C-alpha positions as CSV (number, residue, x, y, z in Angstrom):
1,M,4.8,-0.8,-2.1
2,F,7.1,1.8,-0.7
3,S,9.4,1.1,2.2
4,S,7.4,3.3,4.6
5,Q,4.3,1.2,3.9
6,V,6.2,-2.0,4.5
7,K,7.7,-0.6,7.7
8,F,4.2,0.3,9.0
9,L,2.8,-3.1,8.0
10,H,5.7,-4.9,9.6
11,T,5.2,-3.2,12.9
12,A,1.5,-3.7,12.8
13,V,2.1,-7.4,12.2
14,L,3.9,-7.6,15.6
15,W,0.6,-6.6,17.3
16,T,-1.5,-9.1,15.4
17,H,0.9,-12.1,15.6
18,K,1.0,-12.6,11.9
19,E,4.0,-13.5,9.7
20,L,5.3,-11.0,7.2
21,S,7.9,-11.2,4.4
22,W,8.7,-8.7,1.7
23,L,10.9,-8.8,-1.4
24,P,11.6,-5.4,-3.1
25,S,12.7,-5.1,-6.7
26,Y,14.7,-1.9,-7.2
27,G,16.6,-2.4,-10.4
28,P,16.9,0.1,-13.2
29,E,13.1,0.4,-13.0
30,M,13.6,2.9,-10.1
31,R,14.1,5.6,-12.7
32,G,10.5,5.8,-13.8
33,G,9.4,2.3,-14.5
34,T,7.9,-0.5,-12.5
35,A,9.8,-0.8,-9.2
36,N,7.8,-3.1,-7.0
37,C,7.7,-5.0,-3.8
38,S,6.1,-8.4,-3.0
39,V,4.6,-8.5,0.5
40,C,3.2,-11.6,2.2
41,I,1.2,-11.4,5.3
42,S,-0.1,-14.7,6.8
43,D,-1.2,-16.5,9.9
44,D,1.1,-19.3,9.0
45,P,4.9,-19.4,8.3
46,I,5.7,-18.0,4.8
47,G,7.7,-20.3,2.5
48,S,8.6,-17.8,-0.2
49,P,8.4,-14.0,-0.3
50,L,7.7,-14.1,-4.0
51,V,4.2,-13.1,-5.1
52,L,3.1,-14.3,-8.5
53,T,-0.7,-13.8,-8.2
54,P,-1.4,-11.2,-5.6
55,D,-4.6,-10.8,-3.7
56,I,-3.9,-7.0,-3.5
57,L,-2.2,-4.7,-5.9
58,I,-1.3,-1.1,-5.1
59,A,-0.4,0.8,-8.3
60,M,1.0,4.3,-8.1
61,N,2.0,4.8,-11.8
62,Q,0.8,3.7,-15.2
63,P,3.6,1.3,-16.0
64,S,3.0,-0.6,-12.8
65,F,-0.7,-0.8,-13.3
66,D,-0.3,-2.0,-16.8
67,K,2.3,-4.6,-15.9
68,F,0.7,-6.1,-12.8
69,V,-3.1,-5.7,-13.1
70,N,-3.5,-8.9,-15.0
71,A,-1.5,-10.9,-12.4
72,V,-4.1,-10.2,-9.7
73,R,-6.0,-13.3,-8.8
74,P,-9.7,-13.4,-9.5
75,G,-11.5,-11.8,-6.5
76,G,-8.5,-9.7,-5.7
77,K,-8.5,-5.9,-5.1
78,V,-6.5,-3.2,-6.9
79,F,-5.9,0.2,-5.4
80,V,-4.8,2.8,-7.8
81,D,-3.6,6.4,-7.6
82,S,-6.1,7.8,-10.1
83,T,-4.4,11.1,-10.1
84,L,-1.5,9.5,-12.0
85,V,-3.0,6.4,-13.5
86,E,-5.6,6.0,-16.2
87,V,-7.6,3.1,-14.8
88,A,-8.7,1.0,-17.7
89,S,-9.1,-2.8,-17.5
90,D,-11.4,-5.3,-19.0
91,R,-11.2,-7.4,-15.9
92,T,-14.6,-8.0,-14.3
93,D,-13.3,-10.5,-11.8
94,I,-11.4,-8.0,-9.6
95,E,-12.4,-4.9,-7.6
96,I,-10.6,-1.7,-8.6
97,F,-10.5,1.2,-6.2
98,P,-9.4,4.4,-8.0
99,I,-8.3,6.9,-5.3
100,P,-6.9,10.3,-6.3
101,S,-4.2,9.9,-3.6
102,T,-1.6,12.3,-5.0
103,Q,-4.3,15.0,-5.4
104,L,-5.6,14.3,-1.8
105,A,-2.0,14.5,-0.5
106,D,-1.4,17.8,-2.3
107,D,-4.8,19.3,-1.2
108,N,-4.1,18.4,2.4
109,E,-0.4,19.5,2.5
110,L,0.8,16.0,2.9
111,K,3.7,16.0,0.4
112,G,4.8,12.5,-0.2
113,G,1.8,11.0,1.6
114,S,0.1,9.5,-1.4
115,N,1.3,6.0,-0.6
116,I,0.0,6.2,3.0
117,I,-3.4,7.4,1.8
118,L,-3.5,4.3,-0.5
119,L,-2.5,2.2,2.5
120,G,-5.5,3.7,4.5
121,K,-7.8,2.6,1.7
122,V,-6.3,-0.9,1.7
123,I,-6.9,-1.2,5.5
124,K,-10.5,-0.1,5.2
125,E,-11.4,-2.3,2.2
126,T,-9.5,-5.5,3.3
127,G,-9.7,-5.3,7.1
128,I,-6.2,-6.6,7.2
129,F,-5.5,-4.4,10.3
130,S,-7.5,-2.1,12.4
131,L,-6.9,1.7,12.4
132,E,-5.7,1.4,16.0
133,T,-3.1,-1.3,15.1
134,M,-1.9,0.8,12.1
135,K,-1.5,3.8,14.4
136,K,0.5,1.8,16.8
137,G,2.7,0.7,13.9
138,I,3.3,4.3,12.8
139,E,4.1,5.4,16.3
140,K,6.6,2.6,16.6
141,V,8.4,3.1,13.3
142,V,8.7,6.9,13.0
143,P,11.9,7.9,14.8
144,P,11.8,10.5,17.6
145,T,13.6,13.0,15.4
146,K,10.7,12.8,12.9
147,A,7.9,12.6,15.5
148,H,6.2,15.6,13.9
149,L,5.4,13.3,10.9
150,I,3.2,11.0,13.0
151,A,0.2,13.3,12.8
152,N,0.6,13.6,9.1
153,N,0.7,9.9,8.6
154,F,-2.4,9.5,10.8
155,K,-4.2,12.1,8.7
156,A,-3.1,10.3,5.5
157,I,-4.4,6.9,6.7
158,E,-7.7,8.5,7.7
159,L,-8.0,10.3,4.3
160,G,-7.5,7.0,2.6
161,M,-10.0,5.2,4.8
162,N,-12.6,7.9,3.9
163,A,-11.8,8.1,0.2
Protein backbone atom coordinates (compact mmCIF):
# COMPACT_ATOMS: atom_id res chain seq x y z
CA MET A 1 0.00 0.00 0.00
CA PHE A 2 1.27 3.49 -0.77
CA SER A 3 1.51 6.13 1.93
CA SER A 4 -1.32 8.17 0.37
CA GLN A 5 -3.61 5.13 0.58
CA VAL A 6 -2.67 4.61 4.24
CA LYS A 7 -3.17 8.32 5.05
CA PHE A 8 -6.64 8.26 3.49
CA LEU A 9 -7.51 5.05 5.35
CA HIS A 10 -6.17 6.40 8.64
CA THR A 11 -8.32 9.49 8.40
CA ALA A 12 -11.37 7.43 7.41
CA VAL A 13 -10.78 5.28 10.49
CA LEU A 14 -11.28 8.37 12.67
CA TRP A 15 -14.87 8.68 11.43
CA THR A 16 -15.68 5.00 11.86
CA HIS A 17 -14.15 4.56 15.32
CA LYS A 18 -11.95 1.68 14.20
CA GLU A 19 -8.35 0.93 15.11
CA LEU A 20 -5.58 1.13 12.51
CA SER A 21 -1.93 0.17 12.44
CA TRP A 22 0.49 0.00 9.57
CA LEU A 23 4.00 -1.29 9.12
CA PRO A 24 5.81 -0.28 5.92
CA SER A 25 8.79 -2.15 4.51
CA TYR A 26 10.95 0.15 2.42
CA GLY A 27 14.26 -1.63 2.14
CA PRO A 28 16.32 -2.07 -0.99
CA GLU A 29 13.11 -3.38 -2.56
CA MET A 30 12.07 0.23 -3.28
CA ARG A 31 14.23 0.17 -6.39
CA GLY A 32 11.91 -2.11 -8.35
CA GLY A 33 11.13 -5.05 -6.10
CA THR A 34 8.45 -5.81 -3.56
CA ALA A 35 8.20 -2.85 -1.21
CA ASN A 36 5.12 -3.47 0.93
CA CYS A 37 3.06 -2.25 3.83
CA SER A 38 1.04 -4.29 6.31
CA VAL A 39 -2.18 -2.52 7.33
CA CYS A 40 -4.51 -3.68 10.11
CA ILE A 41 -8.01 -2.23 10.54
CA SER A 42 -10.10 -3.58 13.40
CA ASP A 43 -12.95 -2.81 15.77
CA ASP A 44 -10.70 -4.06 18.60
CA PRO A 45 -7.24 -2.95 19.74
CA ILE A 46 -4.50 -4.28 17.46
CA GLY A 47 -1.77 -6.30 19.14
CA SER A 48 0.69 -6.43 16.25
CA PRO A 49 0.94 -4.48 13.00
CA LEU A 50 2.49 -7.47 11.21
CA VAL A 51 0.23 -9.22 8.69
CA LEU A 52 1.23 -12.76 7.74
CA THR A 53 -2.01 -13.96 6.12
CA PRO A 54 -3.85 -10.93 4.75
CA ASP A 55 -7.56 -10.80 4.02
CA ILE A 56 -6.83 -8.26 1.28
CA LEU A 57 -3.86 -7.87 -1.03
CA ILE A 58 -3.27 -4.92 -3.35
CA ALA A 59 -0.57 -5.78 -5.90
CA MET A 60 0.74 -3.09 -8.21
CA ASN A 61 3.66 -4.96 -9.78
CA GLN A 62 4.52 -8.50 -10.81
CA PRO A 63 7.13 -9.21 -8.09
CA SER A 64 4.65 -8.19 -5.36
CA PHE A 65 1.83 -10.28 -6.82
CA ASP A 66 4.11 -13.30 -7.17
CA LYS A 67 5.53 -12.92 -3.66
CA PHE A 68 2.32 -12.31 -1.71
CA VAL A 69 -0.63 -13.93 -3.53
CA ASN A 70 -0.08 -17.29 -1.85
CA ALA A 71 -0.10 -15.69 1.61
CA VAL A 72 -3.69 -14.42 1.23
CA ARG A 73 -6.03 -16.37 3.49
CA PRO A 74 -8.70 -18.56 1.88
CA GLY A 75 -11.74 -16.38 1.17
CA GLY A 76 -9.52 -13.31 0.79
CA LYS A 77 -9.58 -10.73 -1.98
CA VAL A 78 -6.73 -9.70 -4.27
CA PHE A 79 -6.78 -6.41 -6.18
CA VAL A 80 -4.31 -6.23 -9.03
CA ASP A 81 -3.19 -3.52 -11.45
CA SER A 82 -3.71 -5.63 -14.55
CA THR A 83 -1.99 -3.01 -16.72
CA LEU A 84 1.32 -4.00 -15.13
CA VAL A 85 0.69 -7.47 -13.71
CA GLU A 86 0.00 -10.73 -15.50
CA VAL A 87 -2.65 -12.17 -13.24
CA ALA A 88 -2.02 -15.89 -13.12
CA SER A 89 -2.77 -17.99 -10.06
CA ASP A 90 -4.01 -21.53 -9.51
CA ARG A 91 -5.80 -20.44 -6.35
CA THR A 92 -9.53 -21.03 -6.44
CA ASP A 93 -10.08 -20.14 -2.79
CA ILE A 94 -9.58 -16.37 -3.23
CA GLU A 95 -11.26 -13.68 -5.33
CA ILE A 96 -8.99 -11.82 -7.74
CA PHE A 97 -10.02 -8.45 -9.13
CA PRO A 98 -7.87 -7.43 -12.10
CA ILE A 99 -8.26 -3.68 -12.63
CA PRO A 100 -6.29 -1.84 -15.35
CA SER A 101 -5.66 0.99 -12.89
CA THR A 102 -2.54 2.42 -14.53
CA GLN A 103 -4.33 2.54 -17.88
CA LEU A 104 -7.43 4.08 -16.26
CA ALA A 105 -5.25 6.70 -14.58
CA ASP A 106 -3.50 7.53 -17.85
CA ASP A 107 -6.77 7.65 -19.83
CA ASN A 108 -8.30 10.05 -17.29
CA GLU A 109 -5.26 12.31 -16.85
CA LEU A 110 -4.73 11.13 -13.28
CA LYS A 111 -0.98 10.64 -13.34
CA GLY A 112 0.03 8.76 -10.20
CA GLY A 113 -3.59 7.89 -9.37
CA SER A 114 -3.43 4.17 -10.03
CA ASN A 115 -3.13 3.35 -6.33
CA ILE A 116 -6.19 5.42 -5.46
CA ILE A 117 -8.19 3.76 -8.26
CA LEU A 118 -7.34 0.39 -6.69
CA LEU A 119 -8.37 1.72 -3.29
CA GLY A 120 -11.75 2.67 -4.77
CA LYS A 121 -12.23 -0.92 -5.92
CA VAL A 122 -11.24 -2.20 -2.47
CA ILE A 123 -13.85 0.07 -0.86
CA LYS A 124 -16.56 -1.14 -3.23
CA GLU A 125 -15.81 -4.85 -2.96
CA THR A 126 -15.15 -5.01 0.78
CA GLY A 127 -17.47 -2.34 2.18
CA ILE A 128 -14.70 -1.41 4.62
CA PHE A 129 -15.74 2.27 4.34
CA SER A 130 -18.44 4.20 2.57
CA LEU A 131 -17.61 6.52 -0.31
CA GLU A 132 -18.63 9.45 1.87
CA THR A 133 -16.26 8.41 4.66
CA MET A 134 -13.41 8.03 2.17
CA LYS A 135 -14.12 11.48 0.70
CA LYS A 136 -13.99 12.99 4.20
CA GLY A 137 -10.64 11.26 4.71
CA ILE A 138 -9.26 12.66 1.47
CA GLU A 139 -10.45 16.19 2.28
CA LYS A 140 -8.84 15.97 5.72
CA VAL A 141 -5.47 14.61 4.55
CA VAL A 142 -4.79 16.67 1.43
CA PRO A 143 -3.08 19.88 2.56
CA PRO A 144 -4.52 23.27 1.53
CA THR A 145 -1.56 23.88 -0.79
CA LYS A 146 -2.59 20.79 -2.79
CA ALA A 147 -6.37 21.24 -2.57
CA HIS A 148 -6.56 21.05 -6.36
CA LEU A 149 -5.77 17.32 -6.02
CA ILE A 150 -8.92 16.57 -4.01
CA ALA A 151 -11.13 16.40 -7.11
CA ASN A 152 -8.62 14.09 -8.83
CA ASN A 153 -8.59 11.75 -5.85
CA PHE A 154 -12.41 11.70 -5.77
CA LYS A 155 -12.41 10.89 -9.49
CA ALA A 156 -9.86 8.11 -8.97
CA ILE A 157 -11.88 6.55 -6.12
CA GLU A 158 -15.04 6.63 -8.23
CA LEU A 159 -13.23 5.13 -11.26
CA GLY A 160 -12.11 2.26 -9.07
CA MET A 161 -15.57 1.74 -7.63
CA ASN A 162 -16.96 1.53 -11.16
CA ALA A 163 -14.17 -0.65 -12.60
